[in-house]
C-alpha positions as CSV (number, residue, x, y, z in Angstrom):
1,X,-104.1,-22.0,-6.0
2,X,-102.3,-23.6,-3.0
3,X,-101.8,-26.8,-5.0
4,X,-100.3,-25.0,-8.0
5,X,-97.3,-26.8,-9.5
6,X,-95.7,-23.4,-9.7
7,X,-95.6,-23.0,-5.9
8,X,-92.2,-24.7,-6.0
9,X,-91.0,-22.4,-8.9
10,X,-92.0,-19.4,-6.8
11,X,-90.2,-20.8,-3.8
12,X,-87.0,-21.5,-5.7
13,X,-86.8,-18.3,-7.8
14,X,-88.2,-15.6,-5.5
15,X,-85.2,-15.8,-3.2
16,X,-82.9,-15.4,-6.2
17,X,-84.2,-12.0,-7.4
18,X,-82.1,-10.0,-4.8
19,X,-79.0,-11.4,-6.5
20,X,-79.7,-9.2,-9.6
21,X,-77.8,-5.9,-9.4
22,X,-79.6,-3.0,-7.7
23,X,-79.6,0.6,-9.0
24,X,-76.9,1.7,-6.7
25,X,-74.5,-1.0,-8.0
26,X,-75.1,0.2,-11.5
27,X,-74.2,3.7,-10.4
28,X,-70.8,2.3,-9.1
29,X,-70.3,0.4,-12.3
30,X,-70.9,3.5,-14.4
31,X,-68.1,5.3,-12.5
32,X,-65.6,2.5,-13.2
33,X,-62.5,3.7,-14.9
34,X,-62.0,0.8,-17.2
35,X,-62.8,-2.9,-17.7
36,X,-60.4,-4.0,-14.9
37,X,-62.1,-1.6,-12.5
38,X,-65.5,-2.9,-13.7
39,X,-64.4,-6.5,-13.1
40,X,-63.2,-5.7,-9.5
41,X,-66.6,-4.1,-8.7
42,X,-68.4,-7.2,-10.1
43,X,-66.4,-9.5,-7.8
44,X,-68.5,-8.2,-4.9
45,X,-71.7,-9.5,-6.7
46,X,-73.2,-12.8,-8.0
47,X,-70.6,-12.6,-10.8
48,X,-67.6,-13.2,-8.5
49,X,-66.9,-16.8,-9.2
50,X,-67.2,-16.4,-13.0
51,X,-65.1,-13.3,-13.0
52,X,-62.3,-15.2,-11.2
53,X,-62.5,-18.2,-13.6
54,X,-62.6,-16.0,-16.7
55,X,-59.6,-14.0,-15.6
56,X,-57.5,-17.1,-15.7
57,X,-57.8,-17.3,-19.5
58,X,-59.0,-13.9,-20.7
59,X,-58.4,-10.2,-20.1
60,X,-60.2,-6.9,-20.6
61,X,-63.5,-6.8,-22.4
62,X,-63.2,-10.5,-23.5
63,X,-62.9,-11.6,-19.9
64,X,-66.0,-9.7,-18.9
65,X,-67.9,-11.1,-21.9
66,X,-67.1,-14.6,-20.9
67,X,-67.9,-14.1,-17.2
68,X,-71.2,-12.3,-17.9
69,X,-72.3,-15.1,-20.3
70,X,-71.4,-17.8,-17.8
71,X,-73.5,-16.2,-15.0
72,X,-76.3,-15.6,-17.5
73,X,-76.4,-19.3,-18.5
74,X,-76.3,-20.6,-14.9
75,X,-79.3,-18.5,-14.1
76,X,-81.2,-19.7,-17.2
77,X,-80.4,-23.3,-16.2
78,X,-81.7,-22.5,-12.7
79,X,-85.0,-21.2,-14.2
80,X,-85.3,-24.2,-16.4
81,X,-84.7,-26.6,-13.4
82,X,-87.2,-24.7,-11.4
83,X,-90.0,-25.2,-14.0
84,X,-92.6,-27.8,-13.3
85,X,-93.4,-30.5,-15.8
86,X,-96.5,-28.5,-17.0
87,X,-94.3,-25.5,-18.1
88,X,-91.0,-27.1,-18.9
89,X,-91.7,-27.6,-22.6
90,X,-92.3,-23.9,-23.3
91,X,-89.3,-22.8,-21.1
92,X,-87.1,-25.1,-23.1
93,X,-88.5,-23.8,-26.4
94,X,-87.9,-20.2,-25.2
95,X,-84.3,-20.9,-24.0
96,X,-83.4,-22.5,-27.3
97,X,-83.0,-18.9,-28.5
98,X,-79.5,-18.9,-27.2
99,X,-78.6,-21.8,-29.5
100,X,-80.0,-19.6,-32.2
101,X,-77.9,-16.6,-31.0
102,X,-74.8,-18.7,-31.1
103,X,-75.6,-20.0,-34.6
104,X,-76.3,-16.5,-35.9
105,X,-73.0,-15.3,-34.3
106,X,-71.1,-18.1,-36.1
107,X,-72.8,-17.5,-39.4
108,X,-72.2,-13.8,-39.2
109,X,-68.5,-14.5,-38.5
110,X,-68.3,-16.8,-41.6
111,X,-70.0,-14.1,-43.7
112,X,-67.5,-11.4,-42.6
113,X,-64.4,-13.5,-42.1
114,X,-63.9,-12.9,-38.4
115,X,-61.4,-15.2,-36.6
116,X,-62.6,-18.3,-34.9
117,X,-61.0,-17.5,-31.5
118,X,-62.5,-14.0,-31.4
119,X,-66.0,-15.5,-32.2
120,X,-65.8,-18.3,-29.6
121,X,-65.3,-15.7,-26.8
122,X,-68.7,-14.3,-27.5
123,X,-70.6,-17.6,-27.4
124,X,-73.3,-17.8,-24.8
125,X,-71.8,-20.6,-22.7
126,X,-70.9,-21.5,-19.1
127,X,-68.0,-23.7,-18.1
128,X,-68.0,-25.3,-21.5
129,X,-71.8,-25.7,-21.4
130,X,-73.8,-23.7,-23.9
131,X,-77.1,-22.1,-22.9
132,X,-79.0,-24.5,-25.1
133,X,-77.7,-27.7,-23.5
134,X,-80.7,-28.2,-21.4
135,X,-83.1,-26.3,-23.7
136,X,-81.7,-27.0,-27.1
137,X,-79.8,-29.7,-28.9
138,X,-76.2,-28.4,-29.2
139,X,-73.1,-28.5,-27.0
140,X,-70.1,-26.2,-27.1
141,X,-68.1,-28.8,-29.0
142,X,-70.8,-28.7,-31.6
143,X,-70.5,-24.9,-31.9
144,X,-66.7,-25.3,-32.2
145,X,-67.2,-27.7,-35.1
146,X,-69.3,-25.1,-36.8
147,X,-66.6,-22.5,-36.2
148,X,-64.1,-24.9,-37.8
149,X,-66.1,-25.2,-41.1
150,X,-64.3,-23.4,-44.0
151,X,-67.4,-21.7,-45.5
152,X,-70.8,-20.5,-44.7
153,X,-72.3,-23.3,-46.9
154,X,-70.3,-25.9,-45.1
155,X,-71.5,-24.5,-41.8
156,X,-75.1,-24.6,-43.0
157,X,-74.6,-28.3,-44.0
158,X,-73.2,-29.1,-40.5
159,X,-76.4,-27.7,-39.0
160,X,-78.6,-30.4,-40.6
161,X,-78.3,-33.0,-37.7
162,X,-79.4,-30.3,-35.2
163,X,-82.6,-29.4,-37.1
164,X,-81.5,-26.0,-38.3
165,X,-80.2,-27.0,-41.7
166,X,-83.6,-27.0,-43.3
167,X,-84.0,-23.3,-42.4
168,X,-80.5,-22.2,-43.5
169,X,-79.5,-24.3,-46.5
170,X,-82.2,-23.0,-48.9
171,X,-80.9,-19.5,-48.4
172,X,-77.2,-20.2,-48.9
173,X,-77.3,-19.8,-52.7
174,X,-78.9,-16.4,-52.4
175,X,-76.3,-15.4,-49.9
176,X,-73.5,-16.4,-52.3
177,X,-75.0,-14.0,-54.9
178,X,-75.8,-11.1,-52.6
179,X,-73.5,-11.6,-49.5
180,X,-76.5,-10.4,-47.5
181,X,-76.7,-12.5,-44.3
182,X,-79.9,-10.9,-43.0
183,X,-82.4,-13.3,-44.8
184,X,-80.7,-16.3,-43.1
185,X,-80.7,-14.7,-39.6
186,X,-84.3,-13.6,-40.1
187,X,-85.3,-17.1,-41.1
188,X,-83.7,-18.5,-37.9
189,X,-85.6,-15.9,-35.8
190,X,-88.9,-16.8,-37.5
191,X,-88.3,-20.5,-36.8
192,X,-87.6,-19.8,-33.2
193,X,-90.8,-17.8,-32.6
194,X,-92.9,-20.3,-34.5
195,X,-91.5,-23.1,-32.3
196,X,-92.0,-21.3,-29.0
197,X,-95.5,-20.1,-29.8
198,X,-96.4,-23.6,-30.9
199,X,-95.1,-24.9,-27.6
200,X,-97.4,-22.7,-25.6
201,X,-100.4,-24.7,-26.7
202,X,-99.4,-27.5,-24.3
203,X,-99.8,-25.4,-21.1
204,X,-102.5,-25.8,-18.4
205,X,-104.4,-22.5,-18.7
206,X,-101.6,-19.9,-18.4
207,X,-100.3,-20.1,-22.0
208,X,-101.7,-16.6,-22.7
209,X,-99.0,-15.2,-20.3
210,X,-96.2,-16.4,-22.5
211,X,-98.0,-15.6,-25.8
212,X,-98.5,-12.0,-24.6
213,X,-94.9,-11.8,-23.5
214,X,-93.6,-13.0,-26.9
215,X,-96.1,-10.8,-28.7
216,X,-94.7,-7.8,-27.0
217,X,-91.1,-8.8,-27.9
218,X,-92.1,-9.4,-31.6
219,X,-93.8,-6.0,-31.8
220,X,-90.7,-4.3,-30.5
221,X,-88.5,-6.1,-33.0
222,X,-90.8,-5.2,-35.8
223,X,-90.8,-1.6,-34.8
224,X,-87.0,-1.6,-34.8
225,X,-87.1,-3.2,-38.2
226,X,-89.2,-0.4,-39.6
227,X,-86.8,2.2,-38.1
228,X,-83.8,0.5,-39.5
229,X,-85.4,0.2,-43.0
230,X,-86.4,3.9,-43.0
231,X,-82.9,5.0,-41.8
232,X,-81.2,3.3,-44.8
233,X,-84.1,4.1,-47.1
234,X,-85.1,0.6,-48.0
235,X,-88.2,0.1,-50.1
236,X,-91.2,-1.0,-48.0
237,X,-91.4,-4.5,-49.6
238,X,-87.9,-5.4,-48.5
239,X,-88.8,-4.3,-44.9
240,X,-92.0,-6.3,-44.9
241,X,-90.1,-9.3,-46.1
242,X,-88.3,-9.4,-42.8
243,X,-91.5,-9.0,-40.7
244,X,-91.9,-11.4,-37.7
245,X,-95.3,-13.0,-37.3
246,X,-96.9,-13.4,-33.9
247,X,-97.1,-9.8,-32.8
248,X,-100.2,-7.7,-32.1
249,X,-100.0,-5.6,-35.2
250,X,-99.7,-7.3,-38.6
251,X,-97.4,-6.6,-41.5
252,X,-100.4,-5.0,-43.4
253,X,-100.0,-2.0,-41.1
254,X,-96.4,-1.6,-42.0
255,X,-97.0,0.3,-45.3
256,X,-99.0,3.0,-43.6
257,X,-96.5,3.5,-40.9
258,X,-93.6,3.4,-43.3
259,X,-95.0,6.2,-45.4
260,X,-93.6,8.6,-42.9
261,X,-91.2,11.2,-44.4
262,X,-88.3,10.1,-42.2
263,X,-87.2,8.3,-39.0
264,X,-88.4,11.0,-36.5
265,X,-91.9,11.0,-38.1
266,X,-92.0,7.2,-38.1
267,X,-91.1,7.2,-34.4
268,X,-94.0,9.6,-33.8
269,X,-96.3,7.2,-35.5
270,X,-95.0,4.3,-33.5
271,X,-95.4,6.2,-30.3
272,X,-99.1,5.3,-30.2
273,X,-98.1,1.7,-29.5
274,X,-94.7,2.4,-27.9
275,X,-95.0,5.7,-25.8
276,X,-91.3,6.0,-24.9
277,X,-89.9,5.4,-28.4
278,X,-89.6,9.1,-29.2
279,X,-86.9,9.3,-26.5
280,X,-84.5,8.0,-29.1
281,X,-85.2,10.8,-31.6
282,X,-82.6,13.3,-30.2
283,X,-79.8,10.8,-30.4
284,X,-80.8,9.9,-33.9
285,X,-80.8,13.5,-35.0
286,X,-77.4,14.2,-33.5
287,X,-75.6,11.0,-34.6
288,X,-77.9,9.0,-36.9
289,X,-77.9,6.2,-34.3
290,X,-80.9,3.9,-33.7
291,X,-79.6,2.7,-30.3
292,X,-81.7,5.2,-28.4
293,X,-84.8,3.8,-30.0
294,X,-83.8,0.2,-29.2
295,X,-83.2,1.1,-25.5
296,X,-86.5,3.0,-25.3
297,X,-88.3,0.0,-26.7
298,X,-86.7,-2.4,-24.3
299,X,-87.5,-0.1,-21.3
300,X,-91.1,0.3,-22.4
301,X,-91.6,-3.4,-22.8
302,X,-89.8,-4.3,-19.5
303,X,-91.9,-1.9,-17.5
304,X,-95.1,-3.3,-19.0
305,X,-94.1,-6.9,-18.7
306,X,-92.8,-6.7,-15.1
307,X,-96.1,-5.0,-14.0
308,X,-98.2,-7.7,-15.8
309,X,-96.1,-10.7,-14.7
310,X,-96.2,-9.7,-11.1
311,X,-100.0,-10.0,-11.1
312,X,-99.8,-13.8,-11.6
313,X,-97.0,-15.2,-9.4
314,X,-98.3,-18.8,-9.3
315,X,-97.7,-19.7,-12.9
316,X,-95.2,-19.2,-15.8
317,X,-95.1,-15.5,-14.9
318,X,-92.5,-15.9,-12.1
319,X,-90.2,-17.9,-14.4
320,X,-90.4,-15.4,-17.3
321,X,-90.0,-12.5,-14.9
322,X,-86.8,-14.1,-13.8
323,X,-85.6,-14.8,-17.3
324,X,-86.4,-11.2,-18.4
325,X,-84.4,-9.8,-15.5
326,X,-81.5,-12.0,-16.4
327,X,-81.6,-10.9,-20.1
328,X,-81.8,-7.2,-19.3
329,X,-79.0,-7.4,-16.8
330,X,-76.8,-9.3,-19.3
331,X,-77.5,-6.6,-21.9
332,X,-76.7,-3.7,-19.5
333,X,-73.4,-5.3,-18.4
334,X,-72.3,-6.0,-22.0
335,X,-73.1,-2.3,-22.8
336,X,-71.0,-1.2,-19.8
337,X,-68.1,-3.5,-20.8
338,X,-68.1,-2.3,-24.5
339,X,-68.6,1.3,-23.3
340,X,-65.5,1.1,-21.1
341,X,-63.5,-0.4,-24.0
342,X,-64.5,2.4,-26.3
343,X,-64.3,5.2,-23.8
344,X,-67.9,6.3,-23.7
345,X,-68.8,8.9,-21.1
346,X,-70.8,8.0,-17.9
347,X,-73.7,10.1,-19.1
348,X,-73.8,8.3,-22.5
349,X,-73.5,4.9,-21.0
350,X,-76.2,5.7,-18.4
351,X,-78.6,6.6,-21.1
352,X,-78.1,3.1,-22.6
353,X,-79.0,1.0,-19.5
354,X,-82.4,-0.7,-19.2
355,X,-82.6,-2.7,-16.0
356,X,-80.9,0.0,-14.0
357,X,-83.7,2.4,-14.8
358,X,-86.6,0.1,-13.8
């Protein structure tokens, strides 16, 4: 495979992997006293320049959120720019998820009445450039226009020129009756997975790598959907209504799994497919939190994906391994930042980290 178009991708991305935070750095971050101490420690890493810039306009947890997102976006852009023509379409379709995340954040803010300025701090953007600029269709100014809309319906209408209105608008009337935002967010997620799975058909022999990667992600999200539904005692038909297609087990299996007598038993049933998921049972029993299950699912999937992706370095695998490392690190740093804001113990925070445990 000496002539593989991905040789350049490997050459550009492989030297960048050491910039991701090693375990010993996470140990230091866990010991940070507060968000300011956390920021100082990150100034000795790849986050330095974005920490300095964010500190000029923000402070505390908001400053860390802005800096983390900016570094995250720059890395995603680097992965996109490192993709050869043969793979760029699917990488672009995949990265459009950050447009979706921003839209969902804005719609959620409209549904709950959160302030515009508070919401903008959480947008996935870098130096005024949103994550989707090179992969999606929206700029940060576009997101600001969405934030300026007076109602959720007006926001949905403003999404029409960007191709998302057809997904959101038909569900606005139901939202006005129920004030339940979940069907709208679920519809956006479904549209994203449909688009990126469709894009994989245009690859030159390695499309199965991405399809398997996405299938594992969808499976984990569906498993968490079952656990959330069981925790609040939703009827099975409402849970299945939110099922994401494209995973390795169909919605027809959901009823059998969901017949479990409670969340711990459901986790036991899911353990056949997700061996580590039962690690979240103790936390659920002590505090009725599903976070332990979510972290266990992420760890399980990350360990499986990194092992599989490393087997095929001259292909889309190197790009998606890089993207996954980037996503996991962003998630861990955000947990650390929020944990410091809310005073969580080192032990508790350490149990929530994913990439630090790989």
